[in-house]
SEMARGU-380436 format. One record per residue: residue in one letter; x, y, z of N, C-alpha, C, CB in turn. Coordinates in Angstrom, 1 decimal. Glycine has a CB too. Layout:
 vexse    n_x    n_y    n_z   ca_x   ca_y   ca_z    c_x    c_y    c_z   cb_x   cb_y   cb_z
     A      X      Y      Z      X      Y      Z      X      Y      Z      X      Y      Z
...
//
This chain:
 vexse    n_x    n_y    n_z   ca_x   ca_y   ca_z    c_x    c_y    c_z   cb_x   cb_y   cb_z
     X  145.2   98.3   98.7  143.8   98.7   98.4  143.4   98.3   97.0  143.6  100.2   98.6
     X  142.1   98.0   96.8  141.6   97.6   95.5  141.0   98.7   94.8  140.6   96.4   95.8
     X  141.7   99.2   93.7  141.1  100.2   92.8  140.1   99.6   91.9  142.2  101.0   92.1
     X  139.0  100.2   91.6  138.0   99.7   90.7  138.3  100.0   89.3  136.6  100.2   91.1
     X  138.0   99.1   88.4  138.2   99.3   87.0  137.2   98.5   86.2  139.7   98.9   86.6
     X  137.0   98.8   84.9  136.1   98.0   84.1  136.6   96.6   84.0  136.0   98.6   82.7
     X  135.6   95.6   83.8  134.2   95.9   83.4  133.3   96.2   84.6  133.7   94.6   82.7
     X  132.4   97.1   84.4  131.4   97.5   85.4  130.1   97.9   84.8  132.0   98.6   86.3
     X  129.1   98.0   85.6  127.8   98.5   85.2  128.0   99.9   84.6  126.7   98.5   86.4
     X  127.5  100.1   83.4  127.6  101.4   82.8  126.8  102.5   83.4  127.2  101.3   81.3
     X  125.9  102.1   84.3  125.1  103.0   85.0  125.7  103.4   86.4  123.6  102.5   85.2
     X  125.8  102.4   87.2  126.2  102.7   88.6  127.6  102.4   88.9  125.3  101.9   89.6
     X  128.3  101.7   88.0  129.8  101.4   88.2  130.0  100.2   89.0  130.4  102.6   88.8
     X  129.0   99.4   89.3  129.2   98.1   90.0  130.2   97.2   89.2  127.9   97.4   90.3
     X  131.3   96.8   89.8  132.3   96.0   89.0  131.7   94.6   88.7  133.6   95.9   89.7
     X  132.0   94.1   87.5  131.6   92.7   87.2  132.9   91.9   87.2  131.0   92.7   85.7
     X  132.6   90.6   87.5  133.8   89.6   87.5  134.3   89.4   86.1  133.3   88.3   88.1
     X  133.5   89.6   85.1  134.0   89.4   83.7  133.1   90.3   82.8  133.9   87.9   83.3
     X  133.7   90.6   81.6  133.0   91.5   80.7  131.7   90.7   80.1  133.9   91.9   79.5
     X  130.6   91.5   80.1  129.4   90.9   79.6  128.7   91.7   78.5  128.4   90.6   80.7
     X  129.6   92.6   77.9  129.1   93.4   76.8  129.6   94.8   76.9  127.5   93.5   76.8
     X  129.6   95.5   75.8  130.2   96.9   75.8  129.5   97.8   76.7  130.3   97.4   74.4
     X  128.2   97.7   76.8  127.3   98.6   77.6  126.4   97.7   78.5  126.5   99.6   76.8
     X  127.0   97.2   79.5  126.2   96.3   80.4  125.7   97.0   81.6  127.2   95.1   80.9
     X  124.5   96.6   82.0  123.8   97.2   83.2  123.5   96.1   84.2  122.5   97.9   82.8
     X  123.8   96.4   85.5  123.5   95.4   86.5  122.0   95.2   86.8  124.2   95.9   87.9
     X  121.7   94.2   87.5  120.3   93.8   87.7  119.6   94.9   88.5  120.2   92.5   88.4
     X  120.2   95.5   89.4  119.6   96.6   90.2  119.2   97.8   89.4  120.5   97.0   91.4
     X  120.1   98.2   88.5  119.9   99.4   87.7  118.8   99.1   86.6  121.2   99.9   87.0
     X  118.8   97.8   86.1  117.9   97.4   85.1  116.5   97.4   85.7  118.2   96.0   84.6
     X  116.3   96.9   87.0  115.0   96.8   87.6  114.5   98.1   88.1  115.1   95.9   88.7
     X  115.4   99.0   88.6  115.0  100.3   89.2  116.1  101.3   88.8  114.8  100.2   90.7
     X  116.1  101.9   87.6  117.1  102.8   87.2  117.2  104.0   88.1  116.8  103.3   85.8
     X  118.4  104.3   88.5  118.6  105.5   89.4  118.3  106.8   88.7  120.1  105.5   90.0
     X  118.2  107.8   89.5  117.9  109.2   89.0  119.1  109.8   88.3  117.4  110.1   90.1
     X  120.3  109.4   88.7  121.5  109.9   88.1  121.8  109.1   86.8  122.7  109.8   89.1
     X  122.7  109.6   86.0  123.0  109.0   84.7  124.1  107.9   84.8  123.4  110.0   83.7
     X  125.2  108.3   85.5  126.3  107.4   85.7  126.9  107.6   87.1  127.3  107.5   84.6
     X  127.5  106.6   87.6  128.3  106.7   88.9  129.5  105.9   88.8  127.4  106.3   90.1
     X  130.6  106.4   89.3  131.9  105.7   89.4  132.5  105.9   90.8  132.8  106.2   88.3
     X  133.4  105.0   91.1  134.1  105.1   92.4  135.5  104.6   92.2  133.4  104.2   93.5
     X  136.4  105.2   93.0  137.8  104.9   92.9  138.2  103.6   93.5  138.7  106.0   93.5
     X  137.8  103.3   94.8  138.2  102.2   95.6  137.1  101.3   96.0  138.9  102.7   96.8
     X  137.4  100.0   96.2  136.5   99.1   96.9  136.5   99.4   98.4  136.8   97.6   96.6
     X  135.3   99.6   99.0  135.3   99.8  100.4  135.4   98.5  101.1  133.9  100.6  100.8
     X  136.6   98.2  101.7  136.8   97.0  102.3  137.7   97.2  103.5  137.4   96.0  101.3
     X  138.3   96.1  104.1  139.1   96.2  105.3  140.4   97.0  105.0  139.5   94.8  105.7
     X  140.8   97.0  103.8  142.1   97.8  103.5  141.8   99.3  103.4  142.7   97.3  102.2
     X  140.7   99.7  102.8  140.4  101.1  102.6  139.6  101.7  103.7  139.6  101.3  101.3
     X  138.9  100.9  104.5  138.0  101.4  105.6  138.8  102.4  106.5  137.4  100.3  106.3
     X  140.0  102.0  107.1  140.6  102.9  108.0  141.0  104.2  107.4  141.9  102.2  108.5
     X  141.4  104.2  106.1  141.7  105.5  105.5  140.5  106.4  105.4  142.3  105.2  104.1
     X  139.3  105.8  105.0  138.1  106.5  104.8  137.6  107.0  106.2  137.0  105.7  104.1
     X  137.6  106.2  107.2  137.1  106.6  108.5  138.0  107.7  109.1  137.1  105.5  109.5
     X  139.3  107.7  108.9  140.2  108.7  109.4  139.9  110.0  108.7  141.7  108.3  109.2
     X  139.7  110.0  107.4  139.3  111.1  106.6  138.0  111.7  107.0  139.3  110.8  105.1
     X  137.0  110.8  107.3  135.7  111.3  107.6  135.5  111.8  109.0  134.7  110.2  107.3
     X  136.1  111.1  109.9  135.9  111.4  111.4  137.1  111.9  112.1  135.3  110.2  112.0
     X  138.3  111.7  111.5  139.5  111.9  112.3  140.3  113.2  111.9  140.4  110.8  112.2
     X  139.7  114.1  111.2  140.4  115.3  110.8  141.7  115.1  110.0  140.8  116.1  112.0
     X  141.7  113.9  109.3  142.9  113.6  108.5  142.6  114.1  107.0  143.2  112.1  108.5
     X  143.0  115.3  106.7  142.8  115.9  105.4  144.0  115.9  104.5  142.3  117.3  105.6
     X  145.1  115.4  105.0  146.4  115.5  104.2  146.3  114.7  103.0  147.6  115.1  105.1
     X  145.4  113.7  102.9  145.3  112.8  101.8  144.4  113.4  100.7  144.8  111.5  102.2
     X  143.8  114.5  100.9  142.8  115.0   99.9  143.3  115.2   98.5  142.2  116.3  100.4
     X  144.5  115.8   98.3  145.0  115.9   97.0  145.2  114.6   96.3  146.4  116.7   97.0
     X  145.7  113.6   97.0  145.8  112.2   96.4  144.4  111.6   96.1  146.6  111.3   97.4
     X  143.5  111.8   97.0  142.1  111.4   96.8  141.5  112.0   95.5  141.2  111.7   98.0
     X  141.8  113.3   95.3  141.3  114.0   94.1  141.9  113.3   92.9  141.6  115.5   94.2
     X  143.1  112.9   92.9  143.8  112.3   91.8  143.1  110.9   91.5  145.3  112.1   92.0
     X  142.8  110.2   92.5  142.0  108.9   92.4  140.7  109.2   91.8  141.9  108.2   93.7
     X  140.0  110.2   92.3  138.6  110.5   91.8  138.7  110.9   90.3  138.0  111.7   92.5
     X  139.7  111.7   89.9  139.8  112.1   88.5  140.1  110.9   87.6  141.0  113.1   88.4
     X  140.8  109.9   88.1  141.0  108.7   87.3  139.7  107.9   87.2  142.1  107.8   88.0
     X  139.0  107.7   88.3  137.8  107.0   88.3  136.7  107.6   87.4  137.2  106.8   89.7
     X  136.7  108.9   87.4  135.7  109.7   86.6  136.2  110.2   85.3  135.2  110.9   87.5
     X  137.3  109.7   84.8  137.8  110.3   83.6  136.9  110.3   82.4  139.1  109.5   83.2
     X  136.0  109.2   82.3  135.0  109.2   81.2  133.9  110.1   81.4  134.5  107.8   81.0
     X  133.7  110.6   82.6  132.6  111.5   82.9  133.0  113.0   82.8  132.1  111.2   84.3
     X  134.3  113.3   83.1  134.7  114.7   83.2  134.5  115.5   81.9  136.1  114.7   83.7
     X  134.5  114.9   80.8  134.3  115.6   79.5  132.9  116.2   79.4  134.6  114.7   78.3
     X  132.0  115.6   80.2  130.5  116.0   80.1  130.1  116.8   81.4  129.7  114.8   79.9
     X  130.9  117.6   82.0  130.6  118.2   83.3  130.8  119.7   83.2  131.5  117.7   84.4
     X  129.8  120.5   83.7  129.8  121.9   83.8  130.1  122.4   85.2  128.5  122.5   83.3
     X  129.8  121.5   86.2  129.8  121.9   87.6  130.0  120.7   88.5  128.5  122.6   87.9
     X  130.9  120.9   89.4  131.1  119.8   90.5  130.5  120.3   91.8  132.7  119.6   90.6
     X  129.7  119.4   92.4  129.1  119.7   93.7  129.1  118.5   94.6  127.6  120.1   93.4
     X  129.3  118.8   95.9  129.3  117.7   96.9  127.9  117.4   97.4  130.2  118.1   98.1
     X  127.8  116.2   97.9  126.6  115.8   98.7  126.7  116.6  100.0  126.6  114.3   99.0
     X  125.7  117.3  100.4  125.8  118.2  101.6  125.6  117.5  102.9  124.8  119.3  101.5
     X  126.1  118.1  104.0  125.8  117.6  105.3  124.8  118.6  105.9  127.1  117.6  106.2
     X  124.0  118.1  106.9  123.1  119.0  107.6  124.0  119.8  108.5  122.1  118.1  108.5
     X  123.5  121.0  108.8  124.3  122.0  109.6  124.7  121.5  110.9  123.6  123.3  109.7
     X  123.9  120.6  111.6  124.2  120.1  112.9  125.4  119.1  112.8  123.0  119.4  113.5
     X  125.4  118.3  111.7  126.5  117.3  111.6  127.7  118.0  111.1  126.1  116.2  110.6
     X  127.6  119.1  110.3  128.7  119.9  109.9  129.4  120.5  111.1  128.3  120.9  108.8
     X  128.6  121.0  112.0  129.1  121.6  113.2  129.9  120.6  114.0  128.0  122.3  114.0
     X  129.4  119.4  114.2  130.1  118.4  115.0  131.3  117.9  114.3  129.1  117.3  115.3
     X  131.3  117.8  113.0  132.5  117.2  112.3  133.5  118.3  111.9  132.1  116.5  111.0
     X  133.0  119.6  111.8  133.8  120.8  111.4  134.1  120.9  109.9  135.1  120.7  112.1
     X  133.9  119.9  109.1  134.0  120.0  107.7  133.2  118.9  107.0  135.5  119.9  107.3
     X  132.8  119.2  105.8  132.1  118.2  105.0  133.1  117.5  104.1  131.0  118.9  104.1
     X  133.3  116.2  104.3  134.4  115.5  103.6  134.1  115.5  102.1  134.5  114.0  104.1
     X  132.8  115.4  101.7  132.5  115.4  100.3  132.8  116.8   99.6  131.0  115.1  100.1
     X  132.7  117.8  100.4  133.0  119.2   99.9  134.5  119.3   99.7  132.5  120.2  100.8
     X  135.3  118.7  100.6  136.7  118.8  100.5  137.2  118.0   99.2  137.4  118.2  101.7
     X  136.6  116.9   99.0  136.9  116.2   97.7  136.5  116.9   96.5  136.2  114.8   97.8
     X  135.3  117.5   96.5  134.8  118.3   95.4  135.7  119.5   95.1  133.4  118.8   95.6
     X  136.1  120.2   96.1  137.0  121.4   95.9  138.3  120.9   95.3  137.2  122.1   97.2
     X  138.9  119.8   95.8  140.2  119.3   95.3  140.1  118.8   93.9  140.7  118.2   96.2
     X  138.9  118.2   93.6  138.7  117.7   92.2  138.6  118.8   91.2  137.5  116.7   92.1
     X  137.9  119.9   91.7  137.7  121.1   90.9  139.1  121.7   90.6  136.8  122.1   91.6
     X  139.9  121.8   91.6  141.2  122.4   91.4  142.1  121.6   90.5  141.9  122.5   92.8
     X  141.9  120.3   90.5  142.7  119.4   89.7  142.3  119.5   88.2  142.6  118.0   90.2
     X  140.9  119.6   88.0  140.4  119.5   86.7  140.1  120.9   86.0  139.1  118.7   86.7
     X  140.0  121.9   86.8  139.6  123.2   86.3  138.1  123.4   86.1  140.3  123.5   85.0
     X  137.3  122.4   86.5  135.9  122.5   86.4  135.3  123.3   87.6  135.2  121.1   86.3
     X  134.4  124.2   87.4  133.9  125.0   88.5  133.2  124.1   89.6  132.9  126.0   88.0
     X  133.4  124.5   90.8  132.9  123.8   92.0  131.8  124.7   92.6  133.9  123.5   93.0
     X  130.7  124.1   93.0  129.6  124.8   93.7  129.4  124.1   95.0  128.3  124.9   92.8
     X  130.1  124.4   96.0  130.1  123.6   97.3  128.7  123.8   98.0  131.1  124.1   98.2
     X  127.9  124.8   97.7  126.6  125.0   98.3  125.5  124.8   97.3  126.6  126.4   99.0
     X  125.7  124.1   96.3  124.6  123.9   95.3  123.4  123.2   95.9  125.1  123.0   94.1
     X  123.6  122.2   96.7  122.5  121.5   97.4  122.6  121.8   98.9  122.6  120.0   97.2
     X  121.5  121.7   99.6  121.5  121.8  101.1  120.7  120.6  101.6  120.9  123.1  101.5
     X  121.1  120.2  102.8  120.4  119.2  103.5  119.4  119.8  104.5  121.4  118.2  104.3
     X  118.1  119.8  104.1  117.2  120.6  104.9  116.6  119.8  106.1  116.0  121.0  104.0
     X  116.9  118.5  106.1  116.4  117.7  107.2  117.6  116.8  107.8  115.2  116.8  106.8
     X  117.7  116.9  109.1  118.8  116.0  109.7  118.3  114.6  109.7  119.1  116.5  111.2
     X  119.0  113.7  109.0  118.6  112.3  108.9  119.5  111.5  109.8  118.7  111.8  107.5
     X  119.0  110.4  110.4  119.8  109.5  111.1  120.9  108.9  110.2  119.0  108.3  111.7
     X  122.0  108.4  110.8  123.0  107.8  110.0  122.5  106.6  109.2  124.2  107.4  110.9
     X  123.1  106.5  108.0  122.6  105.4  107.1  123.2  104.0  107.5  123.0  105.7  105.7
     X  124.2  104.0  108.4  124.9  102.8  108.7  123.9  101.7  109.3  126.0  103.1  109.8
     X  124.0  100.5  108.8  123.2   99.4  109.3  121.8   99.4  108.7  123.0   99.6  110.7
     X  121.4  100.3  107.8  120.1  100.3  107.2  120.1   99.5  105.9  119.6  101.7  107.0
     X  119.0   98.9  105.6  118.8   98.2  104.3  118.7   99.2  103.2  117.6   97.3  104.4
     X  118.8   98.8  102.0  118.7   99.7  100.8  117.4  100.4  100.8  118.8   98.9   99.5
     X  116.3   99.7  101.1  115.0  100.4  101.1  114.9  101.4  102.3  113.8   99.4  101.3
     X  115.4  101.0  103.4  115.4  101.9  104.6  116.2  103.2  104.3  115.9  101.2  105.9
     X  117.4  103.0  103.6  118.2  104.1  103.3  117.4  105.1  102.3  119.5  103.7  102.6
     X  116.7  104.5  101.4  115.9  105.4  100.5  114.9  106.2  101.2  115.3  104.5   99.4
     X  114.2  105.5  102.2  113.2  106.2  103.0  113.8  107.3  103.9  112.4  105.2  103.8
     X  115.0  107.0  104.4  115.7  107.9  105.3  116.1  109.2  104.7  117.0  107.2  105.8
     X  116.5  109.2  103.4  116.9  110.4  102.7  115.9  111.0  101.8  118.2  110.1  101.9
     X  114.7  110.4  101.7  113.6  110.9  100.8  113.2  112.3  101.3  112.4  110.0  100.8
     X  113.3  113.3  100.4  112.9  114.7  100.8  113.9  115.4  101.7  111.6  114.7  101.4
     X  115.1  114.9  101.8  116.1  115.5  102.8  116.9  116.6  102.1  117.0  114.4  103.3
     X  116.9  116.7  100.8  117.8  117.6  100.1  116.9  118.6   99.3  118.7  116.9   99.1
     X  117.6  119.8   99.0  116.9  120.8   98.2  118.0  121.6   97.5  116.1  121.8   99.1
     X  117.6  122.2   96.4  118.5  123.1   95.7  118.6  124.4   96.4  118.1  123.3   94.2
     X  119.8  125.0   96.6  120.0  126.3   97.2  119.2  127.3   96.4  121.5  126.6   97.4
     X  118.6  128.2   97.1  117.7  129.2   96.5  118.4  130.1   95.4  117.1  130.1   97.5
     X  119.7  130.3   95.6  120.4  131.2   94.7  121.1  130.4   93.5  121.5  131.9   95.5
     X  120.9  129.1   93.4  121.6  128.3   92.4  120.6  127.9   91.3  122.2  127.1   93.1
     X  121.2  127.8   90.1  120.5  127.4   88.9  121.2  126.2   88.2  120.3  128.5   87.9
     X  120.5  125.2   87.9  121.2  124.0   87.2  120.4  123.7   85.9  121.2  122.8   88.1
     X  119.5  124.5   85.5  118.8  124.2   84.3  119.7  124.0   83.1  117.7  125.2   84.0
     X  119.6  122.9   82.4  120.4  122.6   81.2  121.9  122.4   81.5  120.2  123.6   80.1
     X  122.2  122.3   82.8  123.6  122.1   83.1  124.0  120.7   83.4  124.0  123.0   84.3
     X  125.2  120.3   83.3  125.7  119.0   83.6  126.5  119.0   84.9  126.6  118.4   82.4
     X  126.0  118.2   85.8  126.5  118.2   87.2  127.2  116.9   87.6  125.4  118.5   88.2
     X  128.3  117.0   88.2  129.0  115.9   88.8  128.9  115.9   90.3  130.5  115.8   88.3
     X  128.2  115.0   90.9  128.0  114.9   92.4  129.2  114.2   92.9  126.7  114.3   92.8
     X  129.7  114.6   94.1  130.9  114.0   94.7  130.5  113.5   96.1  132.1  114.9   94.8
     X  130.8  112.3   96.5  130.6  111.8   97.8  131.8  110.9   98.3  129.2  111.0   97.9
     X  131.8  110.6   99.5  133.0  109.8  100.0  132.8  108.3   99.8  133.2  110.1  101.5
     X  131.6  107.8  100.2  131.3  106.4  100.0  130.0  106.1   99.4  131.4  105.7  101.4
     X  129.9  105.3   98.4  128.7  104.8   97.7  128.4  103.5   98.3  128.9  104.7   96.1
     X  127.2  103.4   99.0  126.8  102.1   99.7  125.7  101.5   98.8  126.4  102.3  101.1
     X  124.6  102.1   98.8  123.5  101.6   98.0  123.1  102.6   96.9  122.2  101.3   98.8
     X  123.7  103.8   97.0  123.3  104.8   96.0  122.1  105.7   96.4  123.1  104.2   94.7
     X  121.5  105.4   97.6  120.3  106.1   98.0  120.5  107.6   98.1  119.8  105.5   99.3
     X  121.6  108.0   98.7  121.9  109.4   99.0  122.1  110.1   97.6  123.1  109.6   99.9
     X  123.0  109.6   96.8  123.2  110.2   95.5  121.9  110.2   94.6  124.3  109.4   94.7
     X  121.1  109.2   94.7  119.9  109.2   94.0  118.9  110.3   94.5  119.2  107.8   94.2
     X  118.9  110.5   95.8  118.0  111.5   96.3  118.5  112.9   95.9  118.0  111.5   97.9
     X  119.8  113.1   95.9  120.3  114.4   95.4  120.0  114.6   93.9  121.8  114.5   95.7
     X  120.2  113.5   93.1  120.0  113.6   91.7  118.5  113.9   91.4  120.4  112.3   91.0
     X  117.6  113.4   92.2  116.2  113.7   91.9  115.9  115.2   92.1  115.3  112.9   92.9
     X  116.6  115.8   93.0  116.4  117.3   93.2  116.9  118.0   92.0  117.1  117.8   94.5
     X  118.1  117.6   91.6  118.7  118.3   90.4  117.9  118.1   89.1  120.2  117.8   90.2
     X  117.4  116.8   89.0  116.6  116.5   87.8  115.3  117.4   87.8  116.2  115.0   87.8
     X  114.7  117.6   88.9  113.4  118.4   89.0  113.8  119.8   88.7  112.8  118.3   90.4
     X  115.0  120.3   89.0  115.4  121.6   88.7  115.9  121.9   87.3  116.5  122.0   89.7
     X  115.9  120.8   86.5  116.2  121.0   85.1  117.6  120.6   84.7  115.9  122.3   84.7
     X  118.4  120.0   85.5  119.7  119.6   85.1  119.7  118.6   83.9  120.4  118.9   86.3
     X  120.6  118.9   83.0  120.6  118.1   81.7  121.2  116.7   81.9  121.3  118.9   80.7
     X  122.2  116.7   82.8  122.9  115.4   83.0  123.4  115.4   84.4  124.0  115.1   82.0
     X  123.4  114.2   85.1  123.8  114.1   86.5  124.7  112.9   86.6  122.6  114.1   87.5
     X  126.0  113.1   86.8  126.9  111.9   87.1  127.4  112.0   88.5  128.0  111.9   86.0
     X  128.0  111.0   89.0  128.5  110.9   90.4  129.8  110.2   90.4  127.4  110.2   91.2
     X  130.6  110.6   91.4  131.9  109.9   91.6  132.1  109.9   93.2  133.1  110.6   90.9
     X  132.5  108.7   93.6  132.8  108.5   95.1  134.2  108.0   95.3  131.8  107.5   95.7
     X  134.7  108.3   96.4  136.1  107.8   96.7  136.1  106.3   96.9  136.6  108.5   98.0
     X  135.0  105.7   97.4  135.0  104.3   97.6  133.5  103.8   97.4  135.5  103.8   98.9
     X  133.3  102.5   97.2  132.0  102.0   97.1  132.0  100.6   97.7  131.4  102.0   95.7
     X  130.9  100.3   98.3  130.6   98.9   98.9  130.3   98.0   97.7  129.5   98.9   99.9
     X  131.0   96.9   97.6  130.7   95.9   96.6  130.3   94.6   97.3  131.9   95.6   95.7
     X  129.0   94.3   97.3  128.5   93.1   97.9  128.6   91.9   97.1  127.0   93.3   98.3
     X  128.9   90.8   97.7  129.1   89.5   96.9  127.9   89.0   96.3  129.7   88.5   97.8
     X  126.7   89.4   96.8  125.4   89.0   96.2  124.9   89.9   95.1  124.4   88.8   97.3
//
């Protein structure tokens, strides 16, 4: 499996083939800055890592979660000093019922246990059931998740620093939509970490 490492976009963590400056930003982030501050991922989502991720996501294979948390901690080591709260990207209740667990929440809890940073597994809720993002373009993904998330009524994030956790970063649309909710609620900083991310050759 291919573990991601610098040089990468200082904003979204997209790996670069070669270093292009101490604080480099990719063309996508330069043209349309995401709502989150920084995002990192542990693995490249490819033919080697895909079976592992799919087994974890759909096959009830949770035995790897402690190892995954260690990988997340390594990927997010530069972010963890600036975090008050760890929170997962939520699943809609219908999808949670069919899968039986939220893989992002399992990662968030394990990362919390490893780092000692508080976890808020129900910080966000998915108020609208959205079709799967698979096969959608970046713009279609953004439209698909627009308005799909909300802050739980009992939670407060004003002036807090939140680390969002997800399993796979594809275009960043889901994390961006979650970050927008947190930003409107007054979060001071919003970073993200994913177990894997898609890296397109273009």
